[in-house]
Each structure stands twice: as C-alpha cells, then as structure tokens.
C-alpha positions in Angstrom: -30.5 -37.2 -11.3 -27.4 -36.8 -9.2 -25.5 -33.5 -9.9 -21.8 -33.3 -9.9 -20.2 -31.4 -7.1 -19.5 -27.7 -8.0 -16.0 -26.6 -8.1 -15.0 -24.5 -5.1 -13.9 -21.0 -6.1 -10.2 -20.7 -5.9 -10.3 -17.7 -3.6 -12.4 -19.6 -1.0 -9.9 -22.5 -1.0 -7.0 -20.1 -0.5 -8.5 -17.8 2.1 -10.2 -20.6 4.2 -6.9 -21.8 5.7 -6.3 -20.1 9.1 -2.6 -19.3 8.4 -3.3 -18.1 4.9 -6.1 -15.9 6.2 -3.7 -14.5 8.8 -1.1 -13.7 6.1 -3.7 -12.0 3.9 -4.9 -10.0 6.9 -1.3 -8.8 7.8 -0.5 -8.0 4.1 -3.8 -6.1 3.7 -2.3 -2.8 5.0 1.5 -3.2 4.8 4.2 -5.1 2.8 6.4 -7.4 4.8 9.4 -9.7 4.5 9.1 -13.4 5.3 10.9 -13.1 8.6 8.6 -10.3 9.7 5.6 -12.5 8.8 7.1 -15.3 10.8 7.3 -13.0 13.8 3.8 -11.7 13.3 2.2 -15.1 13.0 4.4 -17.1 15.4 4.8 -19.9 12.8 7.9 -21.6 11.5 9.5 -19.9 8.5 9.2 -23.0 6.2 5.4 -23.1 6.9 5.0 -19.4 6.3 7.0 -19.6 3.0 4.9 -22.6 1.9 1.6 -20.8 2.3 3.0 -17.6 0.8 3.9 -19.6 -2.3 0.3 -20.9 -2.5 -1.0 -17.3 -2.3 1.5 -16.2 -5.0 0.5 -19.2 -7.2 -3.2 -18.1 -6.7 -2.3 -14.6 -7.9 -3.3 -12.9 -4.6 0.2 -12.1 -3.4 3.2 -10.8 -5.3 6.9 -10.5 -4.2 9.3 -7.8 -5.1 13.0 -7.8 -4.4 14.1 -5.3 -1.8 16.0 -2.4 -3.2 17.9 -2.1 0.1 19.0 -5.8 0.3 18.4 -7.8 -2.9 18.6 -11.0 -0.9 15.3 -10.1 0.7 11.8 -9.8 -0.8 8.7 -7.8 0.2 5.4 -9.5 -0.1 2.4 -7.5 -1.2 -1.4 -8.3 -1.3 -3.1 -7.4 -4.5 -6.3 -5.9 -3.1 -7.8 -5.3 -6.5 -7.4 -9.0 -7.3 -9.0 -9.9 -4.0 -12.0 -7.6 -4.6 -12.5 -9.3 -8.0 -12.1 -12.8 -6.5 -14.6 -12.0 -3.7 -17.2 -10.7 -6.2 -16.8 -13.9 -8.3 -17.1 -16.1 -5.2 -20.4 -14.5 -4.2 -21.8 -14.8 -7.8 -20.8 -18.5 -7.9 -22.9 -19.2 -4.9 -26.0 -17.3 -6.0 -26.7 -14.6 -8.6 -28.2 -12.3 -5.9 -24.9 -12.3 -4.1 -23.1 -10.7 -7.1 -21.3 -7.7 -5.6 -22.0 -4.3 -7.2 -19.2 -1.8 -7.4 -18.4 -0.4 -4.0 -19.2 3.3 -3.5 -16.3 5.6 -3.0 -14.9 5.2 0.5 -15.8 8.0 3.0 -13.1 10.4 3.9 -12.1 10.9 7.5 -14.1 13.5 9.4 -11.2 14.2 11.8 -7.9 15.8 10.9 -5.6 12.9 10.4 -1.9 13.4 9.8 -0.1 11.1 7.4 3.6 11.2 6.4 4.9 9.4 3.3 8.7 8.8 3.1 11.1 7.6 0.4 14.8 8.2 -0.2 14.8 11.2 -2.6 11.4 12.6 -1.9 11.2 13.4 -5.6 8.6 11.0 -7.0 7.0 8.3 -4.9 6.4 10.1 -1.6 5.3 13.4 -3.2 2.9 11.5 -5.5 1.4 9.8 -2.5 1.1 13.0 -0.6 -0.6 14.8 -3.5 -3.0 11.9 -4.2 -4.0 11.5 -0.6 -4.7 15.2 -0.3 -6.6 15.0 -3.6 -8.7 12.0 -2.7 -9.7 13.4 0.7 -10.3 17.0 -0.5 -7.6 18.2 1.9 -9.3 16.7 5.0 -6.2 14.7 5.7 -3.0 16.5 6.6 -0.6 14.8 4.2 3.2 15.4 4.2 6.2 13.7 2.6 10.0 13.8 3.1 13.1 11.8 2.2 16.2 10.5 3.9 18.4 11.9 1.1 16.2 14.4 -0.7 17.0 15.4 -4.3 17.3 19.0 -5.4 13.9 19.0 -7.1 10.9 16.9 -7.9 11.2 14.4 -10.7 9.8 16.2 -13.8 8.0 13.0 -14.9 6.2 12.8 -11.6 5.1 16.4 -11.8 3.8 15.7 -15.4 1.9 12.5 -14.4 0.2 14.3 -11.5 -0.8 17.2 -13.7 -1.8 15.3 -16.9 -3.6 12.3 -15.3 -4.9 13.6 -12.0 -5.2 17.3 -12.5 -2.8 18.0 -9.6 -0.2 20.8 -9.9 2.8 20.4 -7.6 5.1 22.7 -9.5 7.1 24.8 -7.0 7.2 22.2 -4.3 10.7 21.1 -3.2 11.9 17.8 -1.7 12.7 18.0 2.0 14.6 16.0 4.5 13.0 13.6 7.1 14.8 15.7 9.8 12.5 18.6 9.0 9.4 16.6 10.2 11.0 14.4 12.8 9.5 16.3 15.7 6.0 16.4 14.3 3.2 14.1 15.4 1.7 11.8 12.8 -1.1 9.2 12.9 0.4 7.2 10.1 4.0 7.0 8.8 4.2 5.2 5.5 7.5 4.3 3.8 7.4 3.8 0.0 10.9 2.5 -0.6 12.8 -0.3 1.1 16.0 1.7 1.8 14.3 4.5 3.8 12.4 2.0 5.9 15.7 1.1 7.6 16.6 4.7 8.5 13.3 6.1 9.8 13.7 8.5 12.7 11.5 8.1 15.7 8.2 9.9 15.8 6.3 11.0 18.9 2.9 9.5 19.7 3.7 6.0 18.3 2.1 6.4 14.8 1.0 3.4 12.8 4.0 2.4 10.7 3.2 0.9 7.3 5.4 -0.1 4.4 4.6 0.0 0.7 7.4 -1.5 -1.4 7.0 0.6 -4.6 9.7 0.4 -7.3 12.0 3.3 -7.8 10.8 5.3 -10.8 14.0 7.5 -11.0 15.0 6.1 -14.4 11.5 5.1 -15.6 10.0 6.5 -18.8 6.5 8.2 -18.9 4.7 4.8 -19.0 6.8 3.6 -16.0 6.0 6.7 -14.0 2.3 6.4 -14.8 2.4 2.7 -13.6 4.0 3.7 -10.3 1.5 6.5 -9.8 -1.4 4.1 -10.6 0.0 1.6 -8.0 0.2 4.3 -5.4 -3.2 5.6 -6.2 -4.7 2.1 -5.7 -3.0 1.8 -2.4 -4.3 5.3 -1.4 -7.9 4.3 -2.3 -7.6 1.2 -0.2 -6.0 3.1 2.7 -9.0 5.5 2.9 -11.4 3.0 4.6 -8.7 2.2 7.1 -8.3 5.9 7.9 -12.0 6.4 8.5 -11.8 3.9 11.4 -8.8 5.6 13.0 -9.5 7.3 16.3 -7.4 10.4 16.7 -6.9 12.0 20.2 -8.3 15.5 20.4 
C-alpha cells in the first residue's frame, strides 16, 4: 500500500530558507527595523520585507510600531513560539524526538555587567534590572537608567515586581544615563525605541541589543503584568547567551 506523503511541519518550511534562517538568527537576540535587517543581510529591501511577511504569517515574528517614529516598525522573534514549534517538529518525525522541557539555563560564572535603558527609567528598565538580578541570584551586575528619568518608579511596576516575583524595589529612584555613561558594560540593552536614538557612547564596545517593549506608563495592572511577563521571557532567553559571553579579566 502506498502511503500519502506526510505534511512538512510549518516551522521546518519557514526556517529552511537561507534568508529566513538568517532573519530568525538576527532577531533571536535583538529587535530590528527593516532597513537594519537589509544592512545585516545584504539583501534588497523588497526581498527582506517579503520573507519577514512570511515569518509573520507563520506566527514566528511580530511587528510593533516604533514609539519614536511611527512610520517605522520593529520586528521581534517570538522565542516561546519557536520553542513550541521545534518541539512539535521533532515529535512529528519520531516520538523519541519529542523534546522535554529544557532545564533552567545556567547563570554566568563570571561577573557580567548589563545595563538596561528606557526613557523614564520608571518601569521597563528597572523591571528588567530587577528580574535579571533575581534570575541570576545577583551573579550578574545589573543596572538601569533613562534618558529623561521620572521623579520616582511607576507604582504599578513596584507592585508587579513585589506581588508576582517577590522582588522589593521600594526606595529605588530613577537615574539618568549620564550617571552611568563612564562605566564599562558587557551588554547595553534598550527597552524603548526613543532612548535607542540617544544612547551615549560606552567604553569597551559593549554588545548593543534592542527590545522594543511597549510603554506601560498609562497601562492598568493587567497591562503592567503583561509588560513584566514579556521582559521576563526576554530575560530567560538572554541567560543562555550570557553564559557564552567571555569577559576580560
């Protein structure tokens, strides 16, 4: 009896194309605009846009309007969706290839220094700072600052960290990027589109990443929790990257 050909898993079809794989690889650590992906891949803009649309249609990539220039969009790879798709692809080939939940990623053994930045330094960047310190047990030196810091932390951000993560940041005050401009960092991560454009220079050529996270300034409790959950997911997927980072002594 002749068997019908099995359906190729959607993830395999999407990821197998060389340019789409390159786009997935670039977006795995940082959000980018189309013109930046054009520069990174060396491919024409219409071709990059076409393959980005296929990745969006497949649910692997999302786009979010820039809060700095609404004519632009930042593209983001949904790593959780990728993990689920990879697991389903293995199981489709053979039951023994079904992936089990990955163990918690190891934390860096060396003293890495990571700076998170947003405009007001009142919600997104202090949430990221607190979560990275929490996830690594303090073994990563995390800091945060803003280009136009607000007088105090967003009360909702303080509440979300305390109630959902057991982290108390009461008493902490937002600070300006100028206060850390002379410090050496291994990673500098922007969490809002506006601050990405005004970053000061940092010594030592740190890795520069961008996470285009929506501004929660006017969000309700559910909105703030959603923002914190997105940042926490990005932190969890950052940890394996940090463990491979070599830091000069």
